[in-house]
C-alpha positions in Angstrom: 90.0 72.8 91.4 93.2 74.5 90.4 96.5 72.7 90.5 98.4 74.3 93.4 101.2 76.5 91.9 103.7 78.7 93.6 107.1 79.9 92.3 109.7 82.4 93.5 108.9 86.1 92.6 111.6 88.7 93.4 109.7 91.5 95.1 110.3 95.2 94.3 111.5 97.7 96.8 108.8 99.2 99.1 108.4 103.0 99.2 108.6 103.2 103.0 111.8 104.3 104.8 111.9 100.9 106.7 110.1 97.6 106.4 110.1 94.1 107.8 111.9 91.1 106.4 108.6 89.8 105.0 108.9 92.4 102.2 111.9 90.5 100.9 110.0 87.1 100.7 110.2 85.2 97.5 107.0 83.2 98.0 103.5 83.9 99.1 102.4 82.5 102.4 99.2 80.6 103.0 96.8 79.6 105.7 94.3 76.7 105.3 91.6 79.2 104.4 93.6 81.1 101.8 94.9 77.9 100.3 91.4 76.6 99.9 90.3 79.9 98.4 93.2 80.0 95.9 93.1 76.4 94.7 89.7 75.0 95.6 91.3 72.2 97.5 92.3 71.3 101.0 95.9 71.6 102.1 97.5 68.3 103.3 97.0 67.4 107.0 99.5 68.9 109.5 102.5 66.6 110.0 104.0 66.9 113.5 107.3 65.4 112.3 107.9 68.5 110.3 108.1 72.3 111.1 105.2 74.4 110.2 105.7 75.7 106.7 103.4 78.3 105.1 105.1 78.6 101.7 105.9 76.1 98.9 107.9 76.0 95.7 106.2 74.1 93.0 109.2 74.5 90.7 111.4 72.3 93.0 112.4 69.1 91.1 111.0 66.2 93.2 111.7 63.5 90.5 114.5 62.1 92.7 114.2 61.9 96.5 117.8 63.0 96.8 117.3 66.3 95.0 117.8 69.5 97.0 117.2 73.2 96.6 119.4 76.1 97.8 117.8 79.3 99.3 119.0 82.4 101.1 117.3 83.3 104.4 117.8 85.9 107.1 118.8 84.6 110.5 120.9 85.7 113.5 124.5 84.5 113.7 126.4 83.4 116.8 126.6 87.0 118.0 122.9 87.7 117.4 123.5 89.8 114.4 121.0 89.3 111.5 122.8 88.1 108.4 122.1 86.2 105.2 122.6 82.5 105.4 122.3 79.7 102.9 120.0 76.8 103.6 119.9 73.5 101.7 116.5 71.9 101.7 115.2 68.6 100.3 113.2 69.3 97.2 110.2 67.4 98.5 110.3 69.6 101.6 110.5 72.8 99.5 107.6 71.8 97.3 105.2 71.1 100.2 103.2 73.0 102.8 102.8 72.0 106.5 100.0 74.2 107.7 98.5 74.1 111.2 94.8 73.6 111.7 92.2 70.9 111.0 91.4 69.6 107.6 87.9 70.5 106.5 86.3 67.7 104.6 83.4 68.4 102.2 80.0 67.7 103.8 78.1 64.6 102.7 75.0 66.0 101.1 72.0 63.7 100.6 69.6 65.0 97.9 65.9 65.0 98.7 63.6 62.6 96.9 60.0 62.4 95.7 60.1 58.6 96.0 57.4 57.1 98.2 55.9 53.8 99.3 52.4 53.1 98.0 52.5 56.5 96.3 51.6 58.5 99.4 54.2 57.5 102.2 57.5 59.2 101.7 60.8 57.5 102.5 64.1 58.8 104.0 66.6 60.0 101.4 69.4 58.6 103.6 68.3 55.1 102.7 68.8 55.7 98.9 71.9 55.1 96.9 73.0 54.4 93.3 73.7 50.7 92.5 77.2 51.7 91.5 77.8 53.1 95.0 76.5 49.8 96.5 78.8 47.7 94.3 81.8 49.9 95.2 80.9 49.6 98.9 80.8 45.8 98.7 84.2 45.9 97.0 85.6 48.1 99.8 84.2 45.8 102.5 85.7 42.8 100.8 82.2 41.3 100.2 82.0 41.7 96.5 80.6 38.1 96.2 77.4 39.3 97.9 74.3 40.4 96.0 72.5 43.7 96.1 68.7 43.7 96.5 66.2 46.6 95.8 63.8 46.8 98.7 61.5 48.8 96.6 60.6 45.8 94.5 58.8 44.1 97.4 55.3 43.2 96.7 53.9 44.3 100.1 55.1 47.9 100.3 56.7 48.7 96.9 58.5 52.0 96.4 57.5 54.3 93.5 60.8 56.0 92.7 59.5 58.3 90.1 62.5 60.1 88.4 65.0 59.3 91.2 67.8 57.1 89.9 68.6 55.9 93.4 67.2 52.8 95.0 67.0 51.4 98.5 69.8 48.9 98.0 70.7 46.4 100.7 72.6 43.2 101.2 72.5 40.3 103.6 75.5 39.5 105.8 75.6 36.9 108.5 71.9 36.8 108.8 71.5 40.6 109.1 70.3 43.2 106.5 72.5 46.2 105.8 71.3 49.2 103.8 73.9 50.7 101.5 72.6 54.3 102.1 72.9 54.0 105.8 76.4 52.6 105.7 77.5 55.4 103.3 76.0 58.0 105.6 77.9 56.6 108.6 81.2 56.6 106.6 80.8 60.2 105.6 79.3 61.6 108.8 82.4 63.7 109.4 82.7 64.7 105.8 83.7 63.1 102.5 87.1 61.6 102.8 87.4 61.9 106.6 89.8 59.1 107.8 88.6 55.9 109.3 88.2 52.2 108.5 85.5 49.5 108.3 85.2 46.9 111.0 83.8 43.8 109.3 83.3 40.9 111.7 80.0 39.7 113.2 78.6 43.1 112.2 79.7 45.9 109.9 80.7 49.2 111.5 82.6 52.4 110.3 85.3 53.4 112.9 86.4 57.0 112.6 90.1 57.7 113.2 90.9 59.7 116.4 91.3 63.5 115.9 94.6 64.2 114.0 97.1 66.7 115.5 96.5 70.2 114.3 99.8 71.9 115.1 97.9 74.8 116.8 100.1 74.4 119.9 103.4 73.8 118.0 105.8 76.4 119.5 108.7 75.5 117.3 109.9 78.3 114.9 108.4 77.7 111.5 110.4 76.9 108.4 112.3 80.0 107.3 111.1 82.0 104.3 113.6 82.4 101.4 114.4 86.0 100.6 115.9 88.2 97.9 119.3 89.9 98.3 119.5 93.4 99.7 119.6 96.3 97.2 122.5 98.7 97.3 120.4 101.2 99.2 119.2 98.8 101.8 120.7 97.6 105.1 119.6 95.7 108.2 119.1 97.8 111.3 118.0 97.0 114.8 115.1 98.9 116.4 113.2 98.6 119.7 110.7 96.5 117.8 113.3 94.2 116.3 115.3 94.0 113.1 114.1 95.9 110.0 115.3 96.7 106.5 116.2 100.4 106.2 116.5 102.4 103.0 119.8 104.3 103.3 118.9 106.8 100.5 115.8 107.8 102.5 117.8 108.2 105.7 120.3 110.4 103.9 117.6 112.6 102.4 115.8 113.0 105.7 119.0 113.8 107.6 120.0 116.5 105.1 116.5 118.0 105.2 116.4 118.1 109.0 120.0 119.3 109.4 121.0 116.0 111.2 124.5 114.5 111.1 124.7 112.4 107.9 126.9 109.6 106.7 128.4 112.1 104.2 129.2 114.4 107.1 131.0 111.5 108.8 133.1 110.7 105.7 133.9 114.4 105.4 135.1 114.6 109.0 137.3 111.5 108.5 138.9 113.1 105.4 139.6 116.3 107.4 141.1 114.3 110.2 143.3 112.5 107.7 144.5 115.8 106.2 145.2 117.2 109.7 147.2 114.2 110.6 149.3 114.5 107.5 150.0 118.2 108.2 150.9 117.4 111.7 153.5 114.8 110.6 155.1 117.3 108.2 155.4 120.0 110.8 
């Protein structure tokens, strides 16, 4: 697993004549799949109390809960014009993702075994576990005072484990026998780390948590992406498809080539108009 890392990188200027605001983005965006591919880990579960946030800034100083980070974003003003605005964000918010989708927990894989009863009768691998796993389970259940027993040491149907380090560990609780392997399998049925809790009363049962919210139906606008400043030859323009960034140098060159009215032509006409007005005043 790679420690998740993401810092601001000022993007260069695209070669196209126009491009979307995403080309100014300072951070890479992630989905659950791309985050898992990049870092070999699962992104945190979706938090419905926060906006969806597909980027994160690992350079944000989260050592103090009151720390904040300042970014520039592009957003419409009161008149609907797209402008640069400053946004102050808590550092802990800046440093974390909030991706929609379900958390994928690693599958609980039970290795096969050559262990058998009376040499010839095979046993279910799900009944096997390491003693250390059994002791950890008793601790988790609050039953660490109980003792583990190896069913394979029975004199009637002993188990020949061969080279398998696991054993059929079990313990007795309130007159019932509970196999460690079976309990561990129940706990991890939805994947290793899937949330839930043990119910320990007259019996022992693993209770999975209800499905967590995924954010797939969250219609709120996501957290804005910080962007770089416009370059001298860039401006915001409205099109039928929405706002875009336009390269003014490309517009000028195209207009001159096609014989269209250019910004330089406009400036020339204004200068001519100024001179004509001065001459008119003198006469």
